[in-house]
ROGU-354490 format. One line per 3 residues: number of its first residue (from 0); for each residue x, y, z of N, C-alpha, C, O. Coordinates in pm, whole numbers. Layout:
NUM = X Y Z X Y Z X Y Z X Y Z; ...
# end
This chain:
0 = -4225 -11872 2532 -4090 -11856 2590 -4069 -11709 2631 -4113 -11617 2563; -4001 -11691 2745 -3975 -11555 2793 -3882 -11483 2696 -3801 -11546 2628; -3894 -11352 2691 -3810 -11273 2602 -3667 -11268 2655 -3642 -11297 2772
3 = -3575 -11230 2566 -3434 -11221 2606 -3417 -11119 2718 -3335 -11139 2808; -3494 -11011 2712 -3483 -10907 2816 -3526 -10963 2951 -3461 -10937 3052; -3637 -11040 2955 -3685 -11098 3081 -3584 -11197 3138 -3557 -11199 3258
6 = -3529 -11281 3049 -3429 -11380 3094 -3306 -11310 3149 -3250 -11352 3251; -3263 -11204 3083 -3143 -11132 3127 -3166 -11066 3263 -3078 -11070 3350; -3285 -11006 3282 -3316 -10943 3409 -3318 -11045 3523 -3265 -11021 3631
9 = -3381 -11160 3496 -3388 -11262 3600 -3250 -11317 3633 -3219 -11342 3750; -3169 -11336 3531 -3034 -11387 3554 -2952 -11289 3637 -2879 -11330 3728; -2962 -11161 3607 -2889 -11060 3684 -2938 -11055 3828 -2859 -11037 3920
12 = -3070 -11072 3848 -3127 -11074 3983 -3073 -11191 4063 -3036 -11176 4180; -3069 -11309 4000 -3019 -11428 4070 -2870 -11416 4096 -2822 -11460 4200; -2796 -11356 4004 -2653 -11334 4026 -2629 -11246 4148 -2540 -11272 4229
15 = -2711 -11142 4161 -2700 -11052 4276 -2731 -11127 4406 -2662 -11111 4507; -2837 -11209 4403 -2873 -11288 4521 -2762 -11388 4555 -2730 -11409 4671; -2705 -11449 4452 -2598 -11546 4473 -2475 -11482 4537 -2409 -11544 4619
18 = -2445 -11359 4499 -2332 -11288 4560 -2357 -11263 4709 -2266 -11273 4792; -2484 -11231 4742 -2520 -11207 4882 -2508 -11335 4963 -2449 -11335 5071; -2564 -11446 4912 -2559 -11573 4985 -2415 -11622 5000 -2380 -11682 5101
21 = -2333 -11598 4898 -2192 -11639 4907 -2120 -11560 5015 -2040 -11616 5090; -2148 -11429 5022 -2087 -11347 5126 -2134 -11390 5265 -2055 -11396 5359; -2265 -11421 5277 -2318 -11466 5406 -2258 -11600 5447 -2236 -11624 5565
24 = -2231 -11686 5350 -2167 -11813 5380 -2026 -11791 5436 -1986 -11856 5533; -1952 -11698 5375 -1817 -11671 5423 -1818 -11613 5565 -1736 -11650 5648; -1914 -11523 5591 -1926 -11465 5725 -1960 -11574 5827 -1902 -11578 5936
27 = -2054 -11660 5792 -2094 -11768 5882 -1980 -11865 5907 -1966 -11919 6016; -1897 -11888 5805 -1783 -11978 5820 -1684 -11925 5923 -1634 -11999 6007; -1657 -11794 5914 -1564 -11733 6011 -1623 -11739 6151 -1553 -11774 6247
30 = -1752 -11704 6164 -1816 -11708 6295 -1821 -11851 6350 -1807 -11873 6470; -1842 -11947 6260 -1849 -12087 6302 -1717 -12132 6364 -1717 -12203 6465; -1607 -12093 6306 -1477 -12135 6358 -1456 -12085 6501 -1405 -12158 6587
33 = -1497 -11960 6526 -1484 -11905 6661 -1580 -11973 6758 -1542 -12011 6869; -1706 -11989 6715 -1806 -12051 6802 -1773 -12197 6828 -1793 -12247 6939; -1724 -12266 6727 -1687 -12407 6742 -1575 -12424 6844 -1577 -12516 6926
36 = -1477 -12334 6838 -1366 -12341 6933 -1415 -12322 7076 -1372 -12393 7167; -1505 -12226 7097 -1559 -12202 7232 -1643 -12320 7280 -1636 -12359 7396; -1723 -12375 7188 -1809 -12488 7225 -1725 -12610 7262 -1755 -12679 7360
39 = -1621 -12637 7185 -1535 -12752 7214 -1455 -12731 7341 -1424 -12827 7413; -1422 -12606 7370 -1345 -12576 7490 -1425 -12600 7618 -1371 -12648 7717; -1555 -12567 7615 -1636 -12582 7736 -1709 -12716 7743 -1764 -12750 7848
42 = -1711 -12793 7633 -1786 -12919 7630 -1741 -13019 7737 -1827 -13081 7800; -1610 -13039 7759 -1570 -13134 7864 -1627 -13098 8002 -1672 -13186 8075; -1624 -12970 8037 -1679 -12927 8165 -1830 -12948 8168 -1886 -12994 8268
45 = -1894 -12914 8057 -2039 -12932 8042 -2077 -13079 8066 -2170 -13108 8141; -2006 -13171 8002 -2037 -13314 8013 -2006 -13369 8152 -2087 -13442 8211; -1890 -13333 8204 -1849 -13386 8335 -1941 -13335 8445 -1974 -13410 8537
48 = -1981 -13209 8438 -2071 -13153 8538 -2204 -13230 8539 -2256 -13265 8645; -2257 -13254 8420 -2385 -13327 8409 -2372 -13468 8466 -2456 -13512 8545; -2267 -13539 8425 -2249 -13677 8469 -2219 -13685 8619 -2269 -13774 8688
51 = -2138 -13593 8668 -2098 -13597 8809 -2216 -13573 8902 -2234 -13646 8999; -2296 -13472 8873 -2410 -13441 8958 -2510 -13556 8959 -2560 -13593 9065; -2539 -13613 8844 -2635 -13723 8837 -2580 -13847 8908 -2654 -13918 8976
54 = -2450 -13874 8891 -2391 -13988 8960 -2388 -13966 9111 -2412 -14058 9189; -2357 -13844 9151 -2352 -13810 9294 -2488 -13830 9359 -2498 -13886 9468; -2593 -13784 9292 -2727 -13798 9348 -2772 -13944 9347 -2848 -13986 9435
57 = -2726 -14020 9249 -2762 -14162 9243 -2704 -14238 9362 -2762 -14336 9408; -2589 -14193 9411 -2524 -14258 9525 -2572 -14204 9659 -2533 -14254 9765; -2656 -14102 9654 -2695 -14034 9778 -2819 -14093 9842 -2853 -14058 9955
60 = -2887 -14183 9772 -3009 -14239 9829 -3122 -14138 9822 -3121 -14049 9737; -3218 -14152 9908 -3335 -14063 9910 -3305 -13938 9992 -3302 -13943 10115; -3284 -13827 9924 -3255 -13701 9991 -3378 -13612 9982 -3436 -13593 9875
63 = -3416 -13558 10094 -3532 -13469 10099 -3484 -13326 10074 -3450 -13253 10167; -3484 -13287 9949 -3438 -13153 9913 -3530 -13097 9805 -3572 -13171 9716; -3563 -12966 9810 -3656 -12907 9713 -3615 -12927 9567 -3702 -12940 9481
66 = -3485 -12928 9538 -3439 -12942 9401 -3458 -13084 9346 -3447 -13106 9226; -3484 -13178 9435 -3492 -13319 9395 -3634 -13375 9402 -3658 -13486 9354; -3725 -13301 9460 -3861 -13352 9479 -3953 -13302 9367 -3953 -13184 9332
69 = -4032 -13395 9313 -4132 -13357 9213 -4245 -13280 9280 -4290 -13315 9389; -4290 -13174 9213 -4397 -13091 9269 -4527 -13117 9195 -4527 -13153 9077; -4635 -13097 9265 -4767 -13119 9205 -4833 -12990 9157 -4928 -12994 9079
72 = -4784 -12877 9204 -4842 -12749 9164 -4736 -12662 9097 -4616 -12682 9114; -4784 -12565 9021 -4694 -12476 8949 -4692 -12508 8801 -4749 -12608 8756; -4626 -12423 8725 -4619 -12442 8581 -4485 -12502 8539 -4391 -12511 8618
75 = -4479 -12544 8414 -4356 -12600 8357 -4279 -12490 8286 -4333 -12424 8197; -4154 -12470 8325 -4070 -12369 8262 -3980 -12435 8157 -3926 -12543 8179; -3965 -12367 8045 -3878 -12418 7938 -3785 -12306 7892 -3831 -12199 7852
78 = -3656 -12330 7899 -3558 -12238 7842 -3545 -12272 7695 -3504 -12383 7661; -3579 -12178 7607 -3581 -12203 7463 -3470 -12123 7397 -3472 -11999 7398; -3371 -12193 7340 -3257 -12125 7278 -3268 -12136 7126 -3255 -12245 7069
81 = -3291 -12023 7061 -3293 -12017 6914 -3199 -11904 6871 -3097 -11880 6937; -3231 -11835 6762 -3143 -11727 6714 -3223 -11599 6693 -3346 -11599 6696; -3151 -11492 6671 -3215 -11363 6642 -3233 -11342 6492 -3302 -11249 6450
84 = -3172 -11428 6412 -3178 -11413 6266 -3222 -11543 6202 -3204 -11651 6258; -3280 -11530 6083 -3323 -11647 6008 -3216 -11691 5911 -3097 -11677 5938; -3260 -11746 5797 -3169 -11794 5692 -3072 -11899 5746 -2954 -11902 5710
87 = -3125 -11988 5833 -3041 -12094 5891 -3109 -12230 5875 -3096 -12317 5961; -3180 -12247 5765 -3246 -12374 5742 -3354 -12401 5845 -3435 -12313 5877; -3356 -12522 5898 -3457 -12560 5997 -3412 -12543 6140 -3474 -12598 6231
90 = -3306 -12467 6162 -3249 -12453 6296 -3352 -12407 6399 -3368 -12470 6503; -3422 -12298 6371 -3519 -12244 6467 -3646 -12328 6474 -3699 -12352 6583; -3695 -12375 6359 -3818 -12453 6357 -3805 -12584 6432 -3901 -12631 6493
93 = -3687 -12644 6430 -3667 -12771 6501 -3684 -12754 6652 -3738 -12842 6719; -3637 -12641 6706 -3654 -12615 6849 -3799 -12586 6882 -3850 -12631 6985; -3867 -12512 6795 -4010 -12484 6816 -4088 -12614 6819 -4179 -12630 6901
96 = -4055 -12707 6730 -4124 -12836 6727 -4102 -12913 6857 -4194 -12979 6907; -3981 -12906 6913 -3953 -12974 7040 -4044 -12922 7151 -4101 -12999 7228; -4058 -12790 7156 -4138 -12727 7262 -4285 -12761 7245 -4353 -12797 7341
99 = -4336 -12749 7123 -4478 -12776 7100 -4512 -12924 7116 -4627 -12959 7142; -4411 -13012 7101 -4436 -13155 7116 -4433 -13199 7263 -4472 -13312 7295; -4387 -13111 7352 -4383 -13144 7494 -4525 -13167 7544 -4614 -13087 7519
102 = -4545 -13277 7616 -4680 -13315 7659 -4728 -13231 7778 -4758 -13283 7885; -4733 -13099 7754 -4778 -13005 7856 -4867 -12902 7788 -4826 -12844 7687; -4988 -12876 7838 -5073 -12772 7778 -5004 -12637 7780 -4934 -12603 7876
105 = -5022 -12560 7674 -4954 -12430 7664 -4994 -12334 7776 -4919 -12244 7810; -5115 -12354 7832 -5159 -12269 7943 -5079 -12297 8070 -5078 -12214 8161; -5012 -12411 8078 -4935 -12448 8196 -4785 -12436 8175 -4707 -12493 8250
108 = -4746 -12361 8070 -4603 -12346 8040 -4561 -12200 8049 -4636 -12109 8013; -4440 -12180 8097 -4376 -12048 8099 -4246 -12060 8020 -4163 -12147 8051; -4227 -11975 7921 -4108 -11984 7838 -4008 -11874 7873 -4043 -11757 7888
111 = -3884 -11915 7886 -3772 -11823 7907 -3689 -11831 7778 -3611 -11924 7759; -3706 -11733 7690 -3653 -11743 7555 -3518 -11673 7540 -3494 -11566 7596; -3432 -11737 7462 -3305 -11678 7421 -3304 -11685 7268 -3277 -11791 7211
114 = -3334 -11575 7203 -3346 -11574 7057 -3485 -11529 7015 -3585 -11588 7055; -3490 -11424 6936 -3619 -11364 6899 -3700 -11450 6802 -3823 -11440 6800; -3635 -11534 6723 -3707 -11616 6626 -3798 -11716 6697 -3916 -11729 6663
117 = -3743 -11787 6794 -3825 -11880 6870 -3929 -11809 6954 -4042 -11856 6966; -3891 -11696 7013 -3984 -11618 7095 -4105 -11574 7016 -4219 -11592 7059; -4081 -11516 6899 -4192 -11464 6819 -4283 -11575 6768 -4405 -11561 6769
120 = -4223 -11685 6725 -4303 -11796 6673 -4390 -11858 6782 -4508 -11883 6759; -4333 -11882 6898 -4408 -11944 7007 -4512 -11848 7065 -4619 -11891 7108; -4481 -11720 7066 -4580 -11622 7112 -4702 -11621 7020 -4815 -11610 7067
123 = -4677 -11632 6889 -4789 -11637 6794 -4873 -11764 6813 -4992 -11764 6783; -4811 -11868 6862 -4883 -11994 6885 -4959 -11993 7018 -5029 -12089 7050; -4945 -11886 7096 -5020 -11874 7219 -4946 -11910 7346 -5008 -11919 7452
126 = -4815 -11930 7339 -4737 -11963 7459 -4700 -11834 7533 -4681 -11729 7472; -4692 -11845 7665 -4660 -11728 7748 -4509 -11712 7761 -4439 -11804 7803; -4461 -11595 7725 -4318 -11564 7737 -4296 -11497 7871 -4332 -11381 7891
129 = -4236 -11570 7963 -4215 -11518 8098 -4099 -11418 8102 -4106 -11315 8170; -3993 -11449 8028 -3877 -11359 8023 -3803 -11383 7893 -3807 -11492 7837; -3737 -11278 7845 -3664 -11289 7718 -3521 -11239 7736 -3498 -11133 7794
132 = -3425 -11318 7685 -3283 -11282 7696 -3218 -11283 7557 -3103 -11325 7542; -3292 -11237 7457 -3244 -11245 7320 -3119 -11161 7295 -3047 -11185 7199; -3094 -11064 7381 -2978 -10978 7359 -2845 -11049 7387 -2740 -10998 7350
135 = -2848 -11166 7452 -2723 -11234 7486 -2685 -11341 7386 -2576 -11398 7395; -2773 -11371 7290 -2754 -11490 7207 -2633 -11479 7114 -2575 -11581 7077; -2594 -11358 7076 -2483 -11343 6984 -2349 -11377 7048 -2263 -11438 6985
138 = -2332 -11338 7173 -2205 -11363 7242 -2230 -11392 7390 -2199 -11308 7475; -2286 -11508 7421 -2322 -11539 7560 -2200 -11557 7650 -2096 -11608 7607; -2214 -11514 7774 -2110 -11530 7875 -2164 -11616 7990 -2285 -11638 8001
141 = -2074 -11665 8073 -2114 -11748 8186 -2204 -11670 8282 -2296 -11727 8342; -2178 -11541 8295 -2260 -11458 8383 -2404 -11447 8332 -2497 -11434 8411; -2421 -11451 8200 -2556 -11448 8143 -2634 -11574 8181 -2751 -11567 8216
144 = -2566 -11687 8174 -2630 -11813 8216 -2665 -11808 8364 -2767 -11863 8406; -2581 -11742 8443 -2609 -11729 8586 -2734 -11647 8613 -2811 -11680 8704; -2755 -11542 8536 -2875 -11460 8553 -3001 -11542 8524 -3098 -11536 8599
147 = -2999 -11617 8414 -3114 -11702 8378 -3139 -11806 8487 -3254 -11827 8527; -3033 -11870 8533 -3047 -11975 8633 -3103 -11923 8764 -3189 -11987 8825; -3055 -11807 8809 -3104 -11752 8935 -3253 -11720 8928 -3326 -11745 9024
150 = -3297 -11664 8816 -3439 -11631 8803 -3525 -11757 8806 -3631 -11760 8869; -3479 -11860 8738 -3555 -11985 8734 -3556 -12054 8870 -3659 -12107 8912; -3443 -12055 8938 -3436 -12120 9069 -3522 -12047 9172 -3582 -12110 9259
153 = -3527 -11916 9161 -3614 -11840 9251 -3760 -11877 9229 -3835 -11898 9325; -3800 -11885 9102 -3938 -11924 9071 -3966 -12067 9113 -4078 -12099 9152; -3865 -12153 9106 -3883 -12293 9147 -3901 -12303 9298 -3984 -12380 9347
156 = -3823 -12226 9371 -3832 -12228 9518 -3966 -12175 9567 -4023 -12226 9663; -4016 -12070 9500 -4142 -12010 9544 -4264 -12090 9501 -4376 -12061 9544; -4242 -12191 9417 -4354 -12274 9373 -4424 -12224 9248 -4524 -12282 9206
159 = -4372 -12117 9187 -4433 -12066 9064 -4418 -12167 8951 -4507 -12182 8867; -4304 -12237 8949 -4283 -12343 8850 -4249 -12472 8923 -4191 -12470 9031; -4286 -12585 8863 -4265 -12715 8926 -4155 -12796 8859 -4103 -12891 8919
162 = -4118 -12761 8736 -4011 -12831 8665 -3951 -12739 8560 -4016 -12646 8513; -3826 -12768 8525 -3753 -12683 8430 -3695 -12770 8320 -3628 -12870 8347; -3721 -12733 8195 -3665 -12801 8079 -3577 -12704 8001 -3589 -12582 8013
165 = -3489 -12761 7921 -3399 -12682 7837 -3405 -12735 7695 -3378 -12853 7671; -3441 -12648 7600 -3448 -12685 7458 -3337 -12611 7383 -3336 -12488 7381; -3245 -12685 7323 -3133 -12624 7253 -3087 -12717 7141 -3139 -12828 7127
168 = -2989 -12673 7063 -2936 -12753 6953 -2793 -12794 6986 -2707 -12709 7009; -2769 -12924 6989 -2637 -12978 7021 -2551 -12982 6894 -2595 -13028 6789; -2429 -12932 6906 -2337 -12925 6791 -2254 -13053 6786 -2162 -13072 6866
171 = -2287 -13141 6689 -2208 -13262 6671 -2083 -13235 6588 -1971 -13266 6628; -2105 -13177 6471 -1995 -13136 6384 -2048 -13028 6290 -2161 -12980 6305; -1967 -12990 6193 -2004 -12878 6107 -2135 -12900 6033 -2210 -12805 6010
174 = -2164 -13024 5996 -2283 -13051 5915 -2393 -13123 5991 -2498 -13152 5934; -2371 -13153 6118 -2470 -13228 6195 -2501 -13156 6326 -2412 -13131 6407; -2630 -13123 6346 -2674 -13053 6466 -2802 -13118 6515 -2894 -13142 6437
177 = -2807 -13148 6645 -2919 -13227 6700 -3002 -13145 6799 -2950 -13103 6903; -3130 -13121 6769 -3217 -13052 6866 -3238 -13142 6988 -3266 -13261 6973; -3226 -13085 7109 -3239 -13164 7231 -3330 -13094 7331 -3337 -12972 7338
180 = -3400 -13177 7408 -3484 -13128 7517 -3449 -13208 7641 -3472 -13329 7645; -3392 -13142 7743 -3351 -13214 7864 -3418 -13151 7986 -3452 -13032 7986; -3436 -13231 8088 -3496 -13182 8213 -3385 -13141 8309 -3294 -13219 8337
183 = -3394 -13018 8359 -3294 -12968 8453 -3337 -12988 8598 -3258 -13033 8681; -3462 -12954 8628 -3515 -12970 8764 -3657 -13026 8757 -3731 -12993 8664; -3697 -13110 8854 -3611 -13167 8957 -3507 -13262 8896 -3534 -13328 8796
186 = -3390 -13266 8956 -3282 -13350 8905 -3318 -13496 8926 -3353 -13538 9036; -3308 -13572 8820 -3338 -13716 8828 -3208 -13794 8831 -3131 -13787 8735; -3180 -13869 8938 -3057 -13947 8948 -3048 -14052 8838 -3150 -14099 8788
189 = -2926 -14087 8801 -2902 -14189 8700 -2931 -14327 8759 -2860 -14372 8849; -3035 -14394 8709 -3076 -14523 8765 -2971 -14631 8742 -2958 -14722 8824; -2894 -14622 8633 -2791 -14722 8607 -2681 -14714 8712 -2628 -14816 8756
192 = -2646 -14591 8750 -2543 -14574 8853 -2595 -14626 8986 -2520 -14686 9063; -2721 -14603 9013 -2781 -14650 9139 -2776 -14801 9148 -2753 -14855 9257; -2796 -14871 9036 -2796 -15017 9037 -2655 -15073 9041 -2632 -15178 9101
195 = -2559 -15004 8977 -2423 -15058 8965 -2333 -15021 9081 -2230 -15086 9102; -2368 -14919 9158 -2278 -14872 9262 -2355 -14852 9392 -2447 -14771 9400; -2315 -14927 9493 -2382 -14916 9622 -2305 -14833 9724 -2342 -14827 9841
198 = -2196 -14769 9679 -2116 -14688 9771 -2193 -14561 9805 -2231 -14486 9715; -2218 -14536 9933 -2296 -14418 9971 -2217 -14289 9954 -2094 -14289 9953; -2290 -14179 9940 -2229 -14047 9926 -2242 -13973 10059 -2352 -13958 10112
201 = -2128 -13927 10111 -2128 -13850 10235 -2106 -13703 10202 -2025 -13668 10117; -2181 -13617 10270 -2174 -13474 10244 -2108 -13400 10360 -2132 -13431 10477; -2026 -13304 10326 -1965 -13217 10425 -1956 -13078 10364 -1877 -13059 10272
204 = -2032 -12978 10410 -2125 -12980 10524 -2248 -13067 10495 -2243 -13159 10413; -2357 -13037 10563 -2477 -13120 10550 -2527 -13120 10407 -2504 -13025 10331; -2598 -13228 10371 -2640 -13247 10232 -2725 -13131 10180 -2712 -13093 10063
207 = -2813 -13073 10264 -2898 -12964 10217 -2815 -12842 10182 -2837 -12779 10079; -2719 -12809 10267 -2632 -12694 10241 -2545 -12717 10119 -2524 -12626 10039; -2495 -12840 10105 -2409 -12872 9991 -2487 -12864 9860 -2437 -12809 9761
210 = -2608 -12918 9859 -2689 -12914 9736 -2732 -12773 9702 -2747 -12740 9584; -2753 -12687 9803 -2786 -12547 9777 -2674 -12477 9702 -2698 -12380 9629; -2551 -12525 9719 -2437 -12468 9648 -2413 -12537 9514 -2379 -12471 9416
213 = -2430 -12669 9510 -2396 -12745 9391 -2499 -12730 9279 -2462 -12708 9164; -2628 -12742 9312 -2731 -12744 9208 -2735 -12614 9127 -2744 -12621 9005; -2730 -12495 9190 -2727 -12372 9109 -2608 -12367 9012 -2623 -12323 8898
216 = -2492 -12411 9059 -2375 -12414 8969 -2396 -12515 8856 -2355 -12493 8742; -2460 -12626 8891 -2492 -12728 8790 -2585 -12671 8683 -2559 -12687 8564; -2692 -12604 8725 -2788 -12547 8630 -2720 -12442 8543 -2739 -12439 8421
219 = -2641 -12354 8605 -2572 -12249 8530 -2477 -12308 8427 -2469 -12259 8314; -2405 -12412 8466 -2308 -12475 8376 -2378 -12539 8256 -2331 -12528 8143; -2490 -12606 8282 -2563 -12672 8174 -2620 -12567 8078 -2612 -12584 7956
222 = -2676 -12459 8131 -2732 -12353 8046 -2622 -12288 7963 -2640 -12262 7844; -2508 -12260 8026 -2397 -12198 7953 -2346 -12291 7843 -2321 -12247 7730; -2331 -12419 7875 -2288 -12515 7774 -2386 -12523 7658 -2345 -12533 7542
225 = -2516 -12518 7689 -2618 -12521 7583 -2610 -12396 7496 -2628 -12405 7374; -2583 -12282 7555 -2569 -12158 7478 -2451 -12166 7381 -2462 -12124 7266; -2340 -12221 7428 -2223 -12237 7342 -2252 -12332 7226 -2216 -12306 7112
228 = -2318 -12443 7258 -2354 -12540 7155 -2449 -12478 7053 -2437 -12502 6932; -2544 -12400 7102 -2645 -12340 7014 -2583 -12239 6918 -2619 -12235 6801; -2491 -12157 6966 -2427 -12057 6881 -2349 -12125 6768 -2355 -12083 6653
231 = -2275 -12231 6803 -2200 -12305 6701 -2296 -12370 6601 -2270 -12369 6481; -2405 -12427 6651 -2502 -12493 6563 -2569 -12394 6470 -2590 -12423 6352; -2602 -12275 6523 -2666 -12173 6440 -2578 -12134 6323 -2625 -12128 6209
234 = -2452 -12107 6350 -2362 -12064 6242 -2334 -12178 6145 -2319 -12156 6025; -2328 -12302 6197 -2311 -12417 6108 -2432 -12435 6018 -2418 -12461 5899; -2552 -12420 6076 -2675 -12433 5997 -2686 -12323 5893 -2727 -12348 5779
237 = -2648 -12201 5931 -2656 -12090 5835 -2553 -12107 5724 -2580 -12076 5608; -2435 -12155 5758 -2333 -12178 5656 -2382 -12281 5554 -2364 -12264 5434; -2444 -12390 5604 -2498 -12492 5514 -2610 -12435 5426 -2615 -12460 5306
240 = -2700 -12359 5489 -2813 -12302 5415 -2764 -12207 5305 -2815 -12211 5193; -2667 -12123 5338 -2616 -12029 5239 -2535 -12100 5130 -2534 -12056 5015; -2468 -12208 5166 -2396 -12287 5065 -2494 -12350 4967 -2471 -12349 4846
243 = -2605 -12404 5020 -2707 -12463 4933 -2771 -12356 4845 -2797 -12379 4727; -2798 -12239 4904 -2859 -12130 4828 -2766 -12083 4717 -2812 -12054 4606; -2637 -12075 4745 -2540 -12033 4644 -2532 -12135 4531 -2526 -12098 4414
246 = -2532 -12264 4567 -2529 -12370 4465 -2653 -12366 4378 -2646 -12381 4256; -2769 -12344 4443 -2894 -12335 4366 -2893 -12215 4271 -2940 -12223 4158; -2837 -12103 4321 -2829 -11984 4236 -2740 -12009 4115 -2772 -11966 4004
249 = -2629 -12079 4136 -2538 -12108 4024 -2605 -12199 3921 -2586 -12182 3801; -2683 -12297 3970 -2755 -12386 3879 -2860 -12309 3799 -2876 -12332 3679; -2930 -12219 3865 -3032 -12139 3796 -2969 -12045 3694 -3024 -12023 3587
252 = -2853 -11989 3728 -2783 -11900 3635 -2740 -11978 3511 -2752 -11928 3399; -2688 -12100 3531 -2649 -12183 3416 -2769 -12214 3327 -2760 -12208 3205; -2881 -12247 3392 -3002 -12279 3316 -3054 -12157 3239 -3092 -12168 3122
255 = -3054 -12041 3304 -3100 -11919 3238 -3004 -11874 3128 -3046 -11820 3026; -2874 -11898 3148 -2776 -11864 3044 -2802 -11948 2919 -2792 -11899 2806; -2835 -12076 2941 -2866 -12164 2829 -2992 -12115 2756 -2996 -12111 2633
258 = -3095 -12079 2834 -3218 -12026 2773 -3190 -11897 2697 -3245 -11875 2589; -3106 -11812 2754 -3074 -11684 2690 -3000 -11708 2557 -3028 -11643 2456; -2905 -11801 2560 -2829 -11831 2438 -2919 -11890 2330 -2904 -11860 2211
261 = -3014 -11975 2372 -3107 -12032 2275 -3196 -11923 2215 -3221 -11920 2094; -3244 -11834 2302 -3329 -11725 2254 -3251 -11633 2161 -3303 -11586 2060; -3125 -11608 2196 -3040 -11522 2113 -3012 -11589 1979 -3014 -11524 1874
264 = -2986 -11721 1983 -2961 -11796 1859 -3084 -11793 1769 -3075 -11777 1647; -3201 -11809 1836 -3325 -11805 1758 -3348 -11669 1696 -3396 -11659 1583; -3315 -11562 1771 -3332 -11426 1719 -3240 -11400 1600 -3280 -11340 1501
267 = -3114 -11448 1613 -3018 -11428 1503 -3063 -11505 1379 -3057 -11455 1267; -3108 -11629 1402 -3154 -11711 1289 -3272 -11645 1218 -3280 -11644 1096; -3365 -11590 1299 -3482 -11524 1241 -3441 -11401 1159 -3496 -11377 1052
270 = -3344 -11323 1211 -3299 -11205 1138 -3233 -11244 1007 -3257 -11181 903; -3149 -11348 1011 -3083 -11394 888 -3185 -11442 786 -3173 -11416 666; -3285 -11514 836 -3389 -11564 746 -3463 -11448 679 -3491 -11452 559
273 = -3493 -11345 757 -3563 -11229 702 -3477 -11155 599 -3527 -11108 497; -3345 -11144 627 -3253 -11076 535 -3245 -11152 403 -3253 -11094 295; -3230 -11285 416 -3219 -11368 295 -3348 -11362 213 -3346 -11351 91
276 = -3461 -11369 286 -3588 -11364 215 -3608 -11229 145 -3662 -11222 35; -3563 -11121 213 -3574 -10989 152 -3486 -10975 29 -3525 -10917 -72; -3362 -11030 40 -3269 -11024 -74 -3324 -11101 -194 -3315 -11054 -307
279 = -3382 -11220 -169 -3437 -11299 -277 -3558 -11230 -340 -3580 -11240 -461; -3635 -11160 -259 -3752 -11088 -313 -3709 -10975 -406 -3775 -10949 -506; -3596 -10907 -372 -3547 -10798 -456 -3496 -10851 -590 -3518 -10791 -695
282 = -3425 -10967 -583 -3372 -11027 -704 -3485 -11083 -791 -3459 -11138 -898
# end
């Protein structure tokens, strides 16, 4: 059995760690409330933009436009949204798993990372980091999403990349977060809408000019919405992780306190026994 001194030192160490995790939980809770409000505020626009563009293209028939045509050459680009800090459970690892599970050889992928945790892990696995925007992950703005979208669309137009995916974590609620991988380009029309609705879509001005305006805004909106969802998910995941860590610390402290009391009781009993034995020897 460990000595009373060892048990006391370990208990004090765990108490100190528990105070840190409790403080981090409180900080994450405050950040979560702010991030959750922003995510919920932009979610309707995020959803409607996605549904509207896909429904619009489904009603448009076969349009010959670069944003809609599958390409045979070029690499696959993936926007990877993780965090700059750890201690958030499986938040970052779940996104890394999504990317590595994509049926594309790593030599044919270009990663546009938002968050140093995902960037560093994927770089160690041999993936090429084309661009990094980790400085925006703490407080992303719509203009930040626009910068990412413009760079990707330029590479798509020049043929450097043939398709664009987005890997992020969707915020369902405080305790539920879902890693998602969606395809941004080429845009695939909703087949259900195509089958259920035969009303044609008319464009004014011409369809090519209209799509040149609509698709970039669509991509920017989806990326911005994903950033908002990811920030809320990160803080929710960290709050849960720190809550679990605090609970575990409290359980360990209770267990060590019991061990300490038993060791102390044993020490007192031994001292009393020695005193009594010494007294009887004198008599």
